[in-house]
N, C-alpha and C positions, 0 to 999 in steps of 0.2 A: 102483466100481473096475473092474469088468468093462467097463462102457461107456466109461470114460475110456481104458482100455488099448486097446480096439478102435478108438476114434476116433483115438488117437495113432498107431496102427499103420497107419492109412489104410484099414482094412477097411470095406466098405459094410455097412449094416445087414443086408441079405439074406445076404451072405457070413458075417457074424458069427453069425446064426441057424443057417445051414447047418453051420458049424463046430461049434457047440455041440450041434446035433442029431447030427452025425456022431460026436462024441466022447461022446455020451450024458450031457451035462452040463446041469444046470438053469441058467437065466439068472437070477441073483440080482436081485431087484427087480421081476421080472415074475410076475404071477399073484396071484389073490386067491380065497379060498374062497367068499366071499359076493358081493362087488362085481363089477360087469361094466360093459361099455359102456353098457348100458341103465340101470344103477344105479351110477353112479360114486361113489367114495369122495370126499366133499367136502373132506377134508383135502388130498388130492392136487390137487384143483381149486384150492384156495386157495394152495397152495405154488407151483403152476405159474404162476398169475396174478401172484403176488407177484414171483417170479423174473423173469418177462417184463417187469414194470413197473419193477423197480428195478435190474436188471443190464443193461448195454449188450449183452453177448453171453452166450448160454447154449448153447455148442456141445455140451456133454455132455448137457444136458437135451434139446436138439433131436435128438441121435442116439438117445437113449433113447425119445423119442416116435416116431421113425421105426421103431424096433424094435417098439414097441407097435402101430403101425399094421399091421405084418406079422403079429405074433403073434395079434392079435385076429381076423384072417381065419380062423385055424384054430379058435379058441374064444374066445367073448366075455369070459371071465373071465381071459384072459391079458393083463391090463392092467398098466400101471406102478403098482406099489403104493406105499404111503406110505414105506416104508423105502427103496425104490429112488428115489423122488422126492427125498427128503431127501439121499440120497447123491450125486445128480447136480447138486444146486443149490449 
C-alpha cells in the first residue's frame, strides 16, 4: 500500500525513503530480522520470479525493488520481506 501510494503520487524511491526517514516512519515490507542480501528469503525470490514471468508489468514491485536497492546500502537486512513482496505483487 505504501509503495503503490508513493508510485501513484510520482515520488522517486529516494524521495520516498527520505520522506519516511524525515517523518520517522517505518517502511512496511522492508526489513528482516534474519535474512539479508547475502542470505535472501527464498519465498521472496520465488514470488519475484513468478511475478516477473507471469505478469506483463509489475510497476509496484519494480518500485519496491528500487527502494530495496537504496535501503540495503545502509544495512544488508533492509530487504523486501515476504509480506512486502506479496503486497506489491
